[in-house]
Residue, then its C-alpha position, 0 to 999 in steps of 0.5 A: m702149439i702152433n708149428d712147435i711155438s706154444t702160445h707163452s712163447l708167443s705172446m712173450w715174445l709179443k711183450s719184449k718187442t713191443d716194451d710191455e704195451f700188448v700182451v697175449v691173453p685168452r678171448e674168452f677172458c677178455v669177453l668175460v671182463v667185457s661182460f663184466l663191464e657192462r654189467q656194471v655201467p647201470q649200478k655204476e653210471h651216477l660214476l660216470f660222464n658219460s655212460r652212452n659212452v662207456l657202452g658205446q666203448l664196450e660194444e666196439i670191443k665185442r665188435y674186435l672179439 
């Protein structure tokens, strides 16, 4: 809670002001999802158009976390 504003309230406000385009999730969730996807790339490489590109995009996402 930040100055009497709960994380949930802030999340719902952001979601409503962006027509549900943005949501707030815990940072740890994002870290876990990126980690999971990184482990999946070698196993699913045959399904990806450009696995290096995917890994590069995941690295870019990690810089924001």
